[in-house]
N, CA, C and O atoms as CSV, one atom per row, in Angstrom:
chain,resi,resn,atom,element,x,y,z
A,1,MET,N,N,86.109,109.436,110.205
A,1,MET,CA,C,86.477,108.030,110.836
A,1,MET,C,C,87.845,107.938,110.471
A,1,MET,O,O,88.449,108.445,109.526
A,2,HIS,N,N,88.333,106.983,111.660
A,2,HIS,CA,C,90.183,106.899,111.834
A,2,HIS,C,C,89.795,105.466,110.907
A,2,HIS,O,O,88.759,104.819,110.755
A,3,MET,N,N,91.398,105.329,110.314
A,3,MET,CA,C,91.638,104.176,109.745
A,3,MET,C,C,91.422,102.944,110.357
A,3,MET,O,O,91.239,101.911,109.714
A,4,GLU,N,N,91.437,103.008,111.523
A,4,GLU,CA,C,91.493,101.650,112.578
A,4,GLU,C,C,90.458,101.112,112.255
A,4,GLU,O,O,90.348,100.007,111.723
A,5,GLU,N,N,89.238,102.182,112.683
A,5,GLU,CA,C,88.150,101.991,112.779
A,5,GLU,C,C,87.347,101.593,111.902
A,5,GLU,O,O,86.495,100.734,112.130
A,6,CYS,N,N,87.535,102.246,110.623
A,6,CYS,CA,C,87.303,101.683,109.279
A,6,CYS,C,C,87.536,100.100,108.902
A,6,CYS,O,O,86.739,99.443,108.233
A,7,ALA,N,N,88.598,99.673,109.373
A,7,ALA,CA,C,89.375,98.867,109.134
A,7,ALA,C,C,88.755,97.611,110.030
A,7,ALA,O,O,88.879,96.442,109.664
A,8,ARG,N,N,88.117,97.978,111.171
A,8,ARG,CA,C,87.279,97.193,112.078
A,8,ARG,C,C,86.048,96.878,111.811
A,8,ARG,O,O,85.527,95.766,111.897
A,9,ILE,N,N,85.412,98.226,111.366
A,9,ILE,CA,C,84.065,97.758,110.752
A,9,ILE,C,C,84.211,97.011,109.296
A,9,ILE,O,O,83.188,96.417,108.957
A,10,GLN,N,N,85.175,96.951,108.494
A,10,GLN,CA,C,85.015,96.241,107.264
A,10,GLN,C,C,85.517,94.905,107.576
A,10,GLN,O,O,85.448,93.975,106.773
A,11,GLY,N,N,86.047,94.810,108.801
A,11,GLY,CA,C,86.624,93.710,109.414
A,11,GLY,C,C,85.918,91.928,108.812
A,11,GLY,O,O,86.572,90.997,108.341
A,12,PRO,N,N,84.921,91.978,108.985
A,12,PRO,CA,C,83.923,91.326,108.456
A,12,PRO,C,C,83.875,90.288,107.472
A,12,PRO,O,O,83.819,89.059,107.513
A,13,LYS,N,N,83.937,91.659,106.056
A,13,LYS,CA,C,84.248,91.655,104.934
A,13,LYS,C,C,85.599,90.917,104.383
A,13,LYS,O,O,85.711,90.353,103.295
A,14,ILE,N,N,86.634,91.062,105.430
A,14,ILE,CA,C,88.033,90.719,104.670
A,14,ILE,C,C,88.073,89.169,105.439
A,14,ILE,O,O,88.951,89.025,106.290
A,15,GLY,N,N,87.378,88.297,105.230
A,15,GLY,CA,C,87.407,87.121,106.278
A,15,GLY,C,C,88.123,86.129,105.671
A,15,GLY,O,O,88.722,85.268,106.316
A,16,ASN,N,N,88.104,86.193,104.284
A,16,ASN,CA,C,89.023,85.610,102.902
A,16,ASN,C,C,90.623,86.264,102.856
A,16,ASN,O,O,91.497,85.705,102.194
A,17,GLY,N,N,90.866,87.416,103.582
A,17,GLY,CA,C,92.367,87.972,103.405
A,17,GLY,C,C,92.042,89.167,102.267
A,17,GLY,O,O,92.829,90.078,102.009
A,18,TYR,N,N,90.702,88.979,101.627
A,18,TYR,CA,C,90.759,90.350,100.351
A,18,TYR,C,C,89.257,91.286,100.789
A,18,TYR,O,O,88.228,91.150,101.451
A,19,ILE,N,N,89.887,92.190,100.002
A,19,ILE,CA,C,88.605,93.343,100.312
A,19,ILE,C,C,88.018,93.412,98.263
A,19,ILE,O,O,88.617,93.617,97.207
A,20,ASN,N,N,87.081,93.215,98.519
A,20,ASN,CA,C,86.933,93.843,96.935
A,20,ASN,C,C,86.380,95.083,96.618
A,20,ASN,O,O,85.950,95.984,97.338
A,21,VAL,N,N,86.462,94.976,95.530
A,21,VAL,CA,C,86.695,96.881,94.664
A,21,VAL,C,C,85.590,97.424,95.182
A,21,VAL,O,O,85.552,98.576,95.616
A,22,SER,N,N,84.840,96.807,95.172
A,22,SER,CA,C,83.189,97.511,95.903
A,22,SER,C,C,83.136,97.805,97.203
A,22,SER,O,O,82.592,98.860,97.528
A,23,ASP,N,N,83.668,96.964,98.173
A,23,ASP,CA,C,83.865,97.526,99.626
A,23,ASP,C,C,84.875,98.725,99.817
A,23,ASP,O,O,84.774,99.825,100.362
A,24,LEU,N,N,85.994,97.999,99.079
A,24,LEU,CA,C,87.184,99.631,98.991
A,24,LEU,C,C,86.712,100.265,98.651
A,24,LEU,O,O,87.468,101.227,98.795
A,25,ARG,N,N,85.396,100.811,97.952
A,25,ARG,CA,C,84.944,101.803,97.489
A,25,ARG,C,C,84.331,102.555,98.517
A,25,ARG,O,O,84.409,103.770,98.701
A,26,ASP,N,N,83.508,101.422,99.385
A,26,ASP,CA,C,82.556,102.244,100.715
A,26,ASP,C,C,83.830,102.622,101.655
A,26,ASP,O,O,83.846,103.740,102.169
A,27,ILE,N,N,84.760,101.829,101.861
A,27,ILE,CA,C,85.618,102.362,102.790
A,27,ILE,C,C,86.315,103.741,102.460
A,27,ILE,O,O,86.479,104.508,103.409
A,28,LEU,N,N,86.722,104.111,101.267
A,28,LEU,CA,C,86.960,105.119,100.750
A,28,LEU,C,C,86.177,106.159,101.031
A,28,LEU,O,O,86.590,107.235,101.464
A,29,ARG,N,N,84.850,105.841,100.763
A,29,ARG,CA,C,84.181,106.753,100.584
A,29,ARG,C,C,83.948,107.204,102.235
A,29,ARG,O,O,83.710,108.408,102.329
A,30,ALA,N,N,83.967,106.600,103.321
A,30,ALA,CA,C,84.001,106.728,104.708
A,30,ALA,C,C,84.824,107.572,105.021
A,30,ALA,O,O,84.645,108.255,106.029
A,31,LEU,N,N,86.036,107.740,104.148
A,31,LEU,CA,C,86.964,107.987,105.081
A,31,LEU,C,C,87.190,109.096,104.656
A,31,LEU,O,O,87.809,109.841,105.415
A,32,ASP,N,N,86.694,109.742,103.003
A,32,ASP,CA,C,86.539,110.893,102.559
A,32,ASP,C,C,84.809,110.795,101.532
A,32,ASP,O,O,84.552,110.133,100.526
A,33,GLU,N,N,84.095,111.570,102.180
A,33,GLU,CA,C,82.744,111.259,101.631
A,33,GLU,C,C,83.098,112.372,100.769
A,33,GLU,O,O,82.311,113.136,101.329
A,34,ASN,N,N,83.559,113.014,99.986
A,34,ASN,CA,C,83.837,114.570,98.997
A,34,ASN,C,C,85.116,113.879,97.978
A,34,ASN,O,O,85.784,114.546,97.188
A,35,VAL,N,N,85.251,112.512,98.191
A,35,VAL,CA,C,85.925,112.060,97.146
A,35,VAL,C,C,84.903,112.088,95.796
A,35,VAL,O,O,83.676,112.090,95.896
A,36,SER,N,N,85.694,112.109,94.424
A,36,SER,CA,C,84.942,112.076,93.450
A,36,SER,C,C,85.329,110.473,92.880
A,36,SER,O,O,86.292,109.751,93.137
A,37,GLU,N,N,84.268,110.292,92.098
A,37,GLU,CA,C,84.383,108.883,91.309
A,37,GLU,C,C,85.955,108.842,90.853
A,37,GLU,O,O,86.767,108.026,91.288
A,38,GLU,N,N,86.185,109.682,90.073
A,38,GLU,CA,C,87.400,109.661,89.068
A,38,GLU,C,C,88.468,109.419,90.606
A,38,GLU,O,O,89.059,108.354,90.791
A,39,GLU,N,N,88.527,110.216,91.270
A,39,GLU,CA,C,89.601,109.678,92.422
A,39,GLU,C,C,89.421,108.631,92.936
A,39,GLU,O,O,90.407,108.127,93.475
A,40,LEU,N,N,88.334,108.007,92.976
A,40,LEU,CA,C,88.482,106.608,93.668
A,40,LEU,C,C,88.768,105.718,92.452
A,40,LEU,O,O,89.673,104.966,92.814
A,41,ASP,N,N,88.479,105.480,91.359
A,41,ASP,CA,C,89.048,105.222,90.178
A,41,ASP,C,C,90.501,104.719,90.348
A,41,ASP,O,O,91.040,103.612,90.325
A,42,GLU,N,N,90.924,106.047,90.533
A,42,GLU,CA,C,92.626,106.265,90.682
A,42,GLU,C,C,93.404,105.460,91.366
A,42,GLU,O,O,94.393,104.758,91.155
A,43,MET,N,N,92.440,105.845,92.583
A,43,MET,CA,C,93.076,105.091,93.763
A,43,MET,C,C,93.268,103.302,94.155
A,43,MET,O,O,94.095,102.608,94.746
A,44,ILE,N,N,91.956,103.094,93.421
A,44,ILE,CA,C,91.813,101.759,93.166
A,44,ILE,C,C,93.047,101.252,92.268
A,44,ILE,O,O,93.909,100.442,92.610
A,45,ALA,N,N,92.928,101.916,91.049
A,45,ALA,CA,C,93.356,100.925,90.119
A,45,ALA,C,C,95.118,101.104,90.719
A,45,ALA,O,O,96.007,100.352,90.320
A,46,GLU,N,N,95.342,102.167,91.662
A,46,GLU,CA,C,97.076,102.055,91.926
A,46,GLU,C,C,97.583,100.629,92.901
A,46,GLU,O,O,98.656,100.025,92.911
A,47,ILE,N,N,96.342,100.419,93.662
A,47,ILE,CA,C,96.274,99.527,94.713
A,47,ILE,C,C,95.828,98.085,93.946
A,47,ILE,O,O,96.284,97.035,94.398
A,48,ASP,N,N,94.924,98.059,92.772
A,48,ASP,CA,C,94.571,96.663,92.066
A,48,ASP,C,C,95.182,96.795,91.002
A,48,ASP,O,O,94.736,96.930,89.862
A,49,THR,N,N,96.057,96.761,91.312
A,49,THR,CA,C,97.758,96.325,90.007
A,49,THR,C,C,96.728,95.714,89.029
A,49,THR,O,O,95.971,96.215,88.198
A,50,ASP,N,N,96.983,94.422,89.440
A,50,ASP,CA,C,96.301,93.232,88.501
A,50,ASP,C,C,95.085,93.308,87.765
A,50,ASP,O,O,94.972,92.809,86.645
A,51,GLY,N,N,93.896,94.095,88.529
A,51,GLY,CA,C,92.838,94.189,87.864
A,51,GLY,C,C,92.067,92.927,88.425
A,51,GLY,O,O,91.346,92.354,87.609
A,52,SER,N,N,92.109,92.529,89.430
A,52,SER,CA,C,91.621,91.163,89.595
A,52,SER,C,C,90.172,91.385,90.547
A,52,SER,O,O,89.254,90.588,90.746
A,53,GLY,N,N,90.337,92.604,90.973
A,53,GLY,CA,C,88.861,92.945,91.909
A,53,GLY,C,C,88.692,93.014,93.187
A,53,GLY,O,O,87.698,93.339,93.835
A,54,THR,N,N,90.178,92.543,93.652
A,54,THR,CA,C,90.360,92.369,95.023
A,54,THR,C,C,91.636,92.900,95.534
A,54,THR,O,O,92.624,92.888,94.801
A,55,VAL,N,N,91.703,93.459,96.977
A,55,VAL,CA,C,92.759,93.714,97.531
A,55,VAL,C,C,92.984,93.255,98.903
A,55,VAL,O,O,92.164,93.021,99.791
A,56,ASP,N,N,94.455,93.160,98.897
A,56,ASP,CA,C,94.671,92.398,100.217
A,56,ASP,C,C,94.594,93.164,101.054
A,56,ASP,O,O,94.537,94.378,100.859
A,57,PHE,N,N,94.574,92.470,102.444
A,57,PHE,CA,C,94.349,93.539,103.845
A,57,PHE,C,C,95.564,94.203,104.051
A,57,PHE,O,O,95.550,95.306,104.596
A,58,ASP,N,N,96.937,93.526,103.581
A,58,ASP,CA,C,98.091,94.176,103.548
A,58,ASP,C,C,98.150,95.457,102.882
A,58,ASP,O,O,98.511,96.558,103.299
A,59,GLU,N,N,97.699,95.062,101.712
A,59,GLU,CA,C,97.830,96.107,100.627
A,59,GLU,C,C,96.871,97.623,100.948
A,59,GLU,O,O,97.266,98.767,100.724
A,60,PHE,N,N,95.683,97.266,101.460
A,60,PHE,CA,C,94.790,97.985,101.829
A,60,PHE,C,C,95.484,98.928,103.147
A,60,PHE,O,O,95.349,100.146,103.255
A,61,MET,N,N,96.034,98.292,103.832
A,61,MET,CA,C,96.603,98.980,104.999
A,61,MET,C,C,97.718,99.852,104.797
A,61,MET,O,O,97.964,100.855,105.467
A,62,GLU,N,N,98.506,99.323,103.642
A,62,GLU,CA,C,99.657,99.963,103.285
A,62,GLU,C,C,99.295,101.348,102.743
A,62,GLU,O,O,99.746,102.436,103.099
A,63,MET,N,N,98.331,101.055,101.751
A,63,MET,CA,C,97.501,102.350,100.863
A,63,MET,C,C,97.139,103.393,101.787
A,63,MET,O,O,97.582,104.531,101.629
A,64,MET,N,N,96.201,103.034,102.951
A,64,MET,CA,C,95.934,103.755,104.382
A,64,MET,C,C,96.499,104.535,104.754
A,64,MET,O,O,96.166,105.713,104.885
A,65,SER,N,N,97.976,103.775,105.127
A,65,SER,CA,C,99.008,104.559,105.825
A,65,SER,C,C,99.761,105.042,105.316
A,65,SER,O,O,100.712,105.272,106.062
A,66,GLY,N,N,99.975,105.562,103.772
A,66,GLY,CA,C,100.581,105.922,103.161
A,66,GLY,C,C,102.045,105.631,102.816
A,66,GLY,O,O,102.953,106.453,102.691
A,67,GLU,N,N,102.093,104.364,102.693
A,67,GLU,CA,C,103.653,103.865,102.873
A,67,GLU,C,C,103.923,103.546,101.274
A,67,GLU,O,O,105.019,103.124,100.905
């Protein structure tokens, strides 16, 4: 699944400008179904640095583009 398609599919969940960590896990699994729980935890910890349980859309797109 391509990054833009994934963002489009998840778009309704980002109505407030944030993605919760649970939805982010779903997105990351859709992009790579072989990703382990440990890898998911590491990716989420990198982007949700304040531990709020949410990631804003710009942070999400930055993570997905590898910038």
